[in-house]
Phi, psi and omega in degrees: 000154180236162172265134172270186186295341180264006180083009179267149181278133178227150182289136179231130176240164181288351182265354181289135183271330186277112178251015191294331184281352175229012173231143175226132179263129180249190182300150179065020178077011175296137176245126171272120181251119179272094184274124186292147173230147187273044173211186197297337178294338177073316177208162170242145178277123164253154178234128178255115191239121179289138177240174175302322177231104177086200184224145172261138170252128171258122176054082186292342177113189181271144179280103172222164176300321179300314182295318179297320177298319179299310181296322177299317179294320179297315179298315180298317181299327181266004181068031184247163170237169180303327181295346177279351176279116186261347184194145172239128179243133181247125175290325178196180194258008178296144192300330180290346176255324191264335196302323183274357188300316180294321177298312179298319181296319179301323185270337184250336188075010185286142172291150179244130183246136180202160175285156181298316183293324176294320179292317177303318179294320179299318179295322177293330178282311195237001180292167184301326182253028182297133174250017187301312184299317179296317179296322180293321179296320178296318178298314182292325176297316178302326184262018166094007181283131179296158183301318184301316179291322179297319179293322178296321178293319178299318178296319179295319179299323181299328181293341183279343185301313180294336184273001174234020183248137001280160175285138180283156165274129193240159167246150183257141163227162189220160175304142182097342178277168174255143181234130173272121186214121179061032180078010181233157178262129184240145177265131180269127187240129176296133183221072184278173176112307175281319182210138177301128174077011180294145176240147161252154181239127184241132177249106191290328181288315179278341185061045176258146176228120168271110194250011177052228178255015184284321177228114182240141175283138171075335179235155185263123177302139177289138175236111188238152173288155174254123189304326186263007182242139171266085189220173178236081186297331179292321176299318178298317182295312182296320177296319179299321178299320179294323176296313181296331180294342179284347182268137175278118187236122176268329180210129180248133177256103185268171178281341178217153186066189189266155173308147188215165187252329186273068184296312181294320178298320179292322176300316178300320178296319179293318177299317180292322178302312183288326176298317179293319179297317179297318178297318180296316181293319178298320178295321178295321179291333179291342180268324179195149175294150179216149165282166176298324179295318177298320178294318179299316177299317181295323183277320192237353194315306185294332183279340184283323173051042177072015182273110185296323180298313180290326178297320179299313178297314183295318181293314181294325178289323177299315178299318180301319179290321178293319176301317180295317177300319180292318179297329180273002179078016181261354179211161175225154180227154175207154181265124180235117180051044174086357181239142180272123178251140175252143177220166177295141179290137174260174187304322183289342179278341187277146176282122180252117183296147178289147180291000000 
């Protein structure tokens, strides 16, 4: 099934010729492909870019029957076959961007490009010996999540394995390098915080930015902790926004929603959103200690409506904000009867510089 422009599901087959409701053509013949995903975002943006020889796909989407039907229809509409795909480029390794890469590679023989750290993370998430689900359950248990919710999240994670199979054979590219794309030279920019190893691509003459999920219009990119890392992903994300703000951008191509022009304005909105969220959480901690799960319920409870997929994002983002508050000296944590509680930092918790 497919989503139409009104958000209603409509039947889609590989023989349908009209792809207009999920494709948009931009400058230089770039096509934005709205590839469906089976959760609230509704679609992920893939980009089909003509090259001198063949076509590049950026972020092919999640492997589902719906997504494959969309791509089959798009290729037919353009008079193409899988063999005309000459390259797959991944902004990052989240399954809604990465999942179809191996499938496309099997059918096209195209090389797949991703950063080393993003690929390492993908293998830890979806590889044969992945311990991600177990590590995540341990993290959530420490932060107060009940067993029933942890089990629901584990079951939901299991459903993603088929949607990222097969894993692609990859080539690495890294921030600081130049990339030839659509007949233009692009600068690769490190964009951490939302996803390990994520890249943005900047074209200085056109002032275009392919921004993955780092800067999205209308919705806030998720910033989550990584179970096996002692890190502050929110600090990384906020710093990355400040770096991206230094670039002059006329048009941004995001991973979700439509391309947009007010790149700097959207960055300012995201910075303000997180500042307000941190202030709100600090104020809540000043009234009573809370676990991350308790804080997550207070912030998001009514909106989650028992959705395990959304609970995972909300819980991991809540922990990321609490970690950031603690790193900044605005909160302190301690383990009480097996659960980690956060409270407002008192004077003795704060770092006082020597005179």
